[in-house]
C-alpha positions, 0 to 999 in steps of 0.5 A: 282862552287858555284853560282856567284851574280853580280848586273848591269844596265840593259843597260850595256853590258854584257861584264862586268858580264863575265869579273867580273866572270873570274876575280873572279874565275881566269879563265883568259880571259872572251872570252875563255868561252861561255855563254848561257842563256836557252841553247841560246848562249850570247855575251858581247855586248848584254844587260839585256834589250835586252835579257829581263832578269829578277831577278834570271835568270841563265846564264851558262859559259862553258870553250870553248874547240876546236876540236881536230883530234879525235880517231879511234877505230878499 
């Protein structure tokens, strides 16, 4: 996927970013993805100040998948 750049105030919840990302990518509800910064999961209520984000930091977005019964190989 191509890069996504977003500018926001440092004290705004990251939910704003997450919603905009999903709308632009036509991914549906922002809560259907998991968001990570340097391997740590982040939540929509957190702010850039809270996470000490800097310009050019990268947030990864992953489609959340629920596990299934799995397979049994014999």
